[in-house]
Structures are given as C-alpha cells and as structure tokens.
TORVO-289623 format. One record per residue (C-alpha): x, y, z. Coordinates in steps of 0.05 Angstrom, whole numbers, plus 5000, padded with zeros to 4 digits. Each point is the difference from the previous one (the first is absolute). Last residue first. Layout:
N
XYZ...
***
This chain:
415
817626403026500949465053497849444954505550184950505449985054497349345026500249704930507350214993501649665066496649364978503950004935506550105037498149445047499149524941506750204970503649925066496849335014502149754931507150245012500449665068497749354968504850094942505650045052504050645009506150304967496450634981501549974925499249244996493549985040497250574960501449634935496849365028493850395020499350334932500949334965494749715046495350554978501449824928498649275013493450195032498650364935498149334970493750005043498350704977500549794927495549405012494850435036499950504942499349454948494649655041496050654998498850435061493149985031501850295068498949325033504949714950505350515020499649895075499349254999505449864949504850485034498549665066501749324971506150234962503350255064504249375008506650324977499550605046497649675064505249454990506150454997504849724947506049685035506650004963504949505031507050285009501149655067499950665037493750194963496649375024502050145072497450714994493249774974499949475055500150575051492650064986498749335033496749364974500750294930494849694954495050535021494649884948501749494946499950264928507349884982506950294988506549765031506850064967506749674990498349335029503149475047496650195067505149815054500050585049493150224978497049355023503350055068497450725009492949834979497350104930493649575003496250515041494050024954496349404971499949864926502850344938507350105018503950034933507449855008504250224942506249784962499449315030503249535051495249595043500750125075494050455011495149564962502449355032495050055058494249984950502349344968502150074928496649974932504050164937496050384948497849724932493950465002494849455002504149585048500750595047492550134994498549285020504050135063494150425022497149415038506049995047497350615038505750305040502750274934506349924959503250234936506649984961499450374934504750134943497050624967498250014926495050574997494149515000502949685063500350695034492850164983497549315022503850065066497050685012493049724992501549445048503050465051494150484999494349525013504349515040506549694978504650175057507650015004502550164930507349864987502350354937505549874949501450464940500249674932495250494966498050535050503250584963500350645042507450094986505650325040500649405048497950285067496250644983497249714935497849375036496650435054496250394946497549374966497949725068496150645013496149934935498449285020497850225069495250504970497349474953498949515057496150515040495650144939498649264991498249945074495050574999493649564997494150424976499250754991492650005017493750024958496949375028503249544948506750335015499549765072500750555052506850305013497650655031496250205063497550675026492849914978498149745069495349505033498049534943506950144970503149565054496149424973502450124929507050065028499649285022499749814926506850334990502849535052502350065073504949565038506050434982497850654967493850264965497950734996498750595046499650744990501550465059498550755005493349874967495850175061504149605049493649725031498749654933506149565010497349795068493249834972503149614942504349615049493849805039496949754935506449604987499749715069492749804991501749654935505549615035495249845057495249694949505649624965502949705064507350205009504549434979503249365024502049394959507450055017500850735020497950684975494849724952498849654934493649594996497749375036499250405063501149915075498650655036504050635011498650585047503149655060506950044970499850764995498350424939501750734990496650364942505450494978499450634959505450424969501550724981504850414959499150614956497750024928501450434939502849424959507350195001502549295012505450285045494850345044495649394998505549555026502250485055492950105026498749264993505849855046496950455053493449634993503649335006503250195066493550265030495949414975505049505028500050365068492449975003500249264982505149885054495150345047495149454984504549495032503349374972497950224931496149664944499050384935495050374957504050574969496550594969503550374944503050694994498350694974500250625045496450574965504750494966507050305005499350225072495449425018505049665046500249415049492849805002499449365041493549614997499249465052494949455009499249585063494849464986493049995032497249844932493850434997501850615042507349934982504450155059503450634978507150264991501450694973506850294981500350724975505050484971505849545014506850115032498349595062506549615010498949254989495949605050503649565049499449254988493949665029500949585063495550475037501450635041495250474966493749585004501949785070500050725023492650044986497950444941495750585024492549925008495150034942496249395025502249594939507150255010503950584970494250434979502750574957494750514982504050605025506449804964505449785048505550395033495150325049498049325026507049895026503449384972500849435050507249945025504949744950503449325000497149794933502350634965494950504974499750535054507650005006500750234929496450645015493450094962500750444940496850685001493550385008495849415019504049414978496349414970500849365039492749834992498749385040492949814983496249445035
***
C-alpha cells in the first residue's frame, strides 16, 4: 500500500490532510499512488480515526507505504530540498495509530529544515518514521519498546530494507540516517537498498556515532549563553542541572565537569548514577530536576519537559541543552522571556550531530569538523543579538534567521 501525499502541481489543501477530511480526490495524488491493497480510495474510517490531525501540508512530498516485506507502515516526509537534499534520521517508534507516525514524520521533517538551514550544511529537511503498534511486538530478553517486548529481529531487518526502498524512490532528494530506535548498524541494512544513507559505523567507512559532536556543539552554546547572562563564558564554578545522561548528556556532563562546573544530574535509568559518582556530581530524582536551583538547566532527555507550570517556578537563569523540543508549547519561549530566563533554541544548539554527519561524509578533516561544531556558539551569538535588537525571543530570532536563509536559497534556485 502506498499513500503518496505528494501534490500534483501544488500543495494539497489543509482540509485534505486532517483526520476529519473527506477522501482525497485521485487527481490530487501522484499517478502511481495506491491507497489500499486493492488500489481503491482510503475508506472514511481511515481518515476519521483516533489519530491526531496531521500538520499543515507545507511539504514537497510525503509518502507512506506498507512495507512489502515487513507489513509495517513507513513514512518519509520531505519538507524542503531548496538548500540541498533533505537530511534527517529514521525513527522506529510505537504509535497509537499509524497516522500519528505520519504526523510525527511531517513535524520532524519541518524541524530538520530549520535545523539544517541554521547549521549551514547545504542540506534541506526530511524525516522517516517506521510506525509500530502494540501487536507488532513480541516478548524479548533484549531491549524493546516496553518491558521485555521488541520487534522480532527478522521483521526489523525487513522493515529496514523496506525503508531503503522508500528512500531510494526519492531519487536522492532525501538522505536518511539513525534516530530514536535505530542504530548506526541498522544503516548498513538500509544501504543494501539505497546509497542515500549516512551515519554508518566508522569501521565500515561511515561517519560513526555523532553524540560526541552534538555534545561539543551544546558545550559551545553553553559558553555563549553564560557570556550573554553573566558577562563571562567561564564554566568554572557555575552550577548546572542536567536532566538526562544518555549518549549526549553523559558526554556533555564529562566536558562540563572537566571545565570545573558544579553538577546536579539525573536520569530515568538509575544505573547511570555511577557516572554522577565518578564526576563528583549530586544525584537527584528525575522529578526534582525542574525544581533544583542552578545557573542553568540542561534538558538532555525527553522532550516536552518545559510545561507552563514548570516554567512558572523554574529556579534558573538560563536553559541550554541537547534535548529535542523541550518546550511543551511554543508559547513557553515567551513565558521564559517574561521571567528573564534565557532559552537557547534547541534545534540550533543540538545541531552538532547533523554537522558531523554532513561534513564527515564529505571527507572533511576532524579539525574542520571541530571548528564548525564550535561555530554553533557563534550562530547562537548572532541569534541572541537579533533577539535583543528586535525585541523578540531567541526562538523567534532563530526561526527568522533560518527562514531568511531558505528565502535566499529560493532566490538563487530561481535564477
């Protein structure tokens, strides 16, 4: 089954993509789009489900397939290739409904356009999602998406091969890599079906794990935030609460500790408390992270942690961390500004991973990559200066800068 939501001559109207819409006319779909196994139109029930409404269709192409091997619903959303091929990872995740996976891919693809524009890596924005539902999981002794449950290994391989076929159908306009639930070793399987994949293991000629690069970019951003708030970028003696000690959070904690930071840390996984002991950091319960006083809060775990009630009482001067979408709502940026808390836009400060992937794949030296990662701090300084001059939030300033770069690219492509 292929649901190709690609416009034919123009964007589909918003109403055609919301869950309460009437079935989309055949003329609005690509000629080879087969919406059900028998190539008939989507039944009304498929569009009036419990799934959340899809985002506005502002994308170049969104295609959802039922994998020929795996039977799983797989979506690739290409938001923009104006600056270059859309670059963004594949997420393997469980959803209440497969349409929620489509919506996730669309939102994430749009966010990748903004991130890659600010990162200045010559790439547009795209994202892939392999949507799992509860019935897809089986009991497993290994890690999974629930207590002791995971996608069977053979079906996982089939899903990755199906992803490769879908990526290949974009003809190089979208380049995939790892994201939540997917590893660099999985990318080797995807490469069996398409060359449009990056982030393979270093031992296999790829760019390897990008977590260290993401951590370095966040570190450079933290220095810039400290300068903006305190007039000095010195980390020595400054206090930080780090919420999340995963691949990026743990590396960032090590960098901050080495620079003399006073650390308070937490994670949902109690096993990583050993790192706190190693670094001389104070360990707290996860729910205490947003109520512990510090100079800076560093969200490095799940998104959506900065809700309105949290923002009202957050006892810090600044927020800067690698977590994606820490703001539960966009208006949170305004609420933080009203309280005098500097918020560094997440998609700017955590762009080290895509910079690492793009530049390493081009064969740039480690010195060049390192210099570009540290330039994230410079871009943040530009954003903060614009925010001050225009009287807007840093998030609005980052969006404006990214959109200006996209507009400039459109002008160039039109010549």
